[in-house]
C-alpha positions as CSV (number, residue, x, y, z in Angstrom):
1,M,49.0,-12.5,-26.8
2,E,47.8,-12.2,-23.3
3,L,44.1,-12.4,-22.5
4,E,42.6,-9.9,-20.1
5,V,40.5,-11.5,-17.4
6,L,37.6,-9.4,-16.4
7,T,36.5,-9.8,-12.8
8,P,32.8,-9.4,-12.4
9,I,31.7,-6.7,-10.0
10,C,29.3,-8.1,-7.4
11,C,26.1,-6.3,-7.0
12,S,26.0,-4.2,-4.0
13,S,23.5,-1.9,-2.3
14,S,24.3,1.2,-0.3
15,A,21.0,0.9,1.5
16,P,20.9,-1.2,4.7
17,P,18.3,-4.0,4.8
18,L,14.9,-3.2,6.3
19,E,14.5,-4.3,9.9
20,R,12.4,-7.4,10.1
21,D,9.5,-5.7,11.9
22,E,9.3,-3.0,9.2
23,A,9.6,-5.7,6.4
24,V,6.6,-7.5,8.0
25,R,4.5,-4.3,8.1
26,V,5.4,-3.4,4.5
27,A,4.7,-7.0,3.3
28,A,1.3,-6.8,4.9
29,G,0.6,-3.7,2.9
30,F,1.7,-5.3,-0.4
31,K,-0.4,-8.4,0.4
32,A,-3.4,-6.2,1.0
33,L,-2.9,-4.5,-2.3
34,A,-2.6,-7.8,-4.2
35,D,-6.3,-7.5,-5.2
36,P,-7.5,-5.1,-7.9
37,A,-10.7,-4.1,-5.9
38,R,-8.5,-3.1,-2.9
39,V,-6.3,-1.0,-5.2
40,Q,-9.4,0.7,-6.5
41,L,-10.7,1.3,-3.0
42,L,-7.4,2.8,-1.9
43,H,-7.4,5.0,-4.9
44,L,-11.0,6.1,-4.3
45,V,-10.3,7.0,-0.7
46,S,-7.0,8.7,-1.4
47,T,-8.6,10.9,-4.1
48,A,-11.8,11.7,-2.3
49,D,-12.6,15.4,-2.1
50,A,-12.9,15.5,1.7
51,G,-9.9,13.3,2.2
52,E,-12.2,10.5,3.4
53,A,-14.9,8.4,1.9
54,C,-18.0,6.7,3.2
55,V,-18.5,3.0,2.6
56,C,-21.9,3.8,0.9
57,D,-20.1,5.8,-1.8
58,L,-17.4,3.2,-2.3
59,T,-19.9,0.4,-2.8
60,A,-21.7,2.3,-5.6
61,A,-18.5,3.4,-7.3
62,L,-17.2,-0.2,-7.7
63,G,-20.4,-1.9,-8.4
64,L,-19.7,-4.6,-5.8
65,S,-22.0,-5.7,-3.0
66,Q,-21.7,-3.9,0.3
67,G,-20.5,-7.1,2.0
68,T,-17.7,-7.5,-0.5
69,V,-16.6,-3.9,-0.2
70,S,-16.7,-4.1,3.6
71,H,-14.5,-7.2,3.4
72,H,-11.9,-5.5,1.2
73,L,-11.9,-2.4,3.4
74,K,-11.4,-4.5,6.5
75,I,-8.3,-6.0,5.0
76,L,-7.0,-2.5,4.1
77,V,-7.6,-1.3,7.7
78,E,-6.0,-4.4,9.2
79,A,-2.9,-3.8,7.0
80,G,-2.7,-0.3,8.3
81,L,-3.3,1.4,4.9
82,L,-6.7,2.9,5.9
83,S,-8.2,4.1,9.1
84,R,-11.9,3.8,9.9
85,E,-14.3,6.0,11.8
86,R,-17.9,5.0,12.5
87,R,-20.5,7.7,12.3
88,G,-24.0,6.4,13.0
89,T,-24.6,3.5,10.7
90,W,-21.9,4.3,8.2
91,A,-18.1,3.9,8.3
92,W,-15.8,6.5,6.9
93,Y,-12.3,5.7,5.7
94,R,-9.1,7.7,5.4
95,V,-5.7,6.8,4.0
96,V,-2.9,6.4,6.6
97,P,-0.1,8.4,4.8
98,E,2.7,6.9,6.8
99,A,1.8,3.4,5.6
100,L,1.8,4.5,2.0
101,T,5.1,6.2,2.5
102,A,6.6,3.1,4.1
103,I,5.5,1.0,1.1
104,A,6.7,3.5,-1.4
105,G,10.0,3.9,0.5
106,T,10.9,0.2,-0.1
107,L,10.6,0.8,-3.8
108,A,12.6,4.0,-4.0
109,T,15.6,3.9,-6.2
110,P,18.6,5.7,-4.7
111,E,20.0,8.4,-6.9
112,R,23.2,7.5,-8.5
113,V,26.0,9.9,-9.1
């Protein structure tokens, strides 16, 4: 009786690897989202009725101090996930859609036939 030897199929990917610069930008986004408060802030800004949110509204919604919320928002802005516009004494925040698309794109599962 002859034994059939099965050759394992190596894992392969049809997608090319991310360019290093893109991987660095995406990693910064993931790092910024590694804190639950920042995920909550990004959610609040992305779902705001006007498409933007004032820091004063975000502070009340999370029950955190203004300094803590500002710190988290600064990290999200530095990571490129939010943009900030100062209006008088308050800062208003908007989601940067391209940044979220880049993060989501790294997690996309290619369709299989």
